[in-house]
N, C-alpha and C positions, 0 to 999 in steps of 0.2 A: 662728176661721173668718174669712177675709177677705171683702171685699165681693163678689168674683166668685163665691164659693161659693154665694151665694143663687140665682144663675141659671146652672145648669150642666146641660147635657144631653149624655149619652153616646150615640153612634150606632155600631152595629156592623152589618156586612153579611156575608151568606153568599150565594154565587152558584152557579148550576149551568147547564150547557148544556142547552137543550131540543131534543133531536135531532128529535123528531117534528114540530116546528113550523119547523125550519130546512131550508133548501134551499141547501147550499153551491154547487151548480152554478149557482144564480141569485144568488150573493153575498148570501144571506140567512141570518144567524146569530142565533138567538133565545136570550136568556139570561134566566133567572128570577133574581131577587134577593130575599132575605128580609132585611128591616131590623128591628132591634130598637132602639127609642128608649127610653132610661131617664132619668128625672129624678133626677140626682145632687145637685141643689141643695136649698135649704131652702124655696123658694117654689113653690107650684103654678103650672103654666104650660100654655098651650094652643098646639098647633101650628096656625098659621094658613095659611101658604103654603110651597111647596117651590120650589127652584131647583136643577136638575140640569145638569151639563155632562158630556156623553157624547162620548168621543173614540175613533175607530176607529184601526186600525193605519196608515191612510193619512193620519192627521191631520185627518180630517173631523170637525167638531164639531157636535153637536146640543145646543141649549139647550132645556130644558123648564122652564116656569114654570106654576104653577097653585095653586089653593086646595087645602089639605089634602093627604091621601094616601089613595088608594083610596076616595075619596068621604067621608072622615071628617076631622074636625079634633079629634083626641084631646086631652083635658085630662088632664095627669098630676100627681098629687099627688107630693110628695117620695118617692122610692123606688119609684114605680110605673113599669111598662114598657108599651109598646105595640109589637106585632109585626105586620108585614104583609108580603105577598109581591106583587111586581109583576114586570114584564118589560121588557126593552129589546131592540131589534133593531139589529144592526150589519151592515155590508156586508163586514166582515172577520172572521176567526175569533178575533181578539184585540182587546181595547179596554179602556178604563178609564171609570169614573164617579166623580164627586165633586160636591159642592155644599153646600147649606145648607137648613135649615128655619128659617123665621122664626117665632119664638115670642113669645107675650105672656103675661107673668106676671099673676097676679090683681091686682097693684097697678098694672097698666097699663104696666109696663116692657117695652119691646120689645127682643129680643136674638136673635142668630143662633146656631143649633146647627150647627156645621160638620160636614160629612160628609167624612172623610178619603178620599183616592182608594183605590178598590179595583179589582181586575182582573176582566175578563170574558174567559174563555179557553176555547176548545173543547179538550177533553182530546185527547191524542195518540191517533190511531186505531191500533188494533192490527190488523195484517193476518194 
């Protein structure tokens, strides 16, 4: 096990278009995303803050920073996961999100859990 294996967080995302909260005629597209955060390292760690970068199809960027996720700052033992659902609103039917969670291990080590880019896309409408 190398040094970095102590502090390793895996982040996965699932997304869906929320039709009943969207208004395409007003350029409002709402997407729900479910995130699963898993501590793959050997040290317990707590999620302290989040930093999201949300980009729409026109290149408009929203940055979101804040404490925790959905009002919580989950502490994960090695092998434990935390899952939550939140939402984002875009002005276009397609976009992407990525960012990071700032983590603190029980020994005080601070590290970032990177969130790889994932797509937000309205499904093709069938007529």
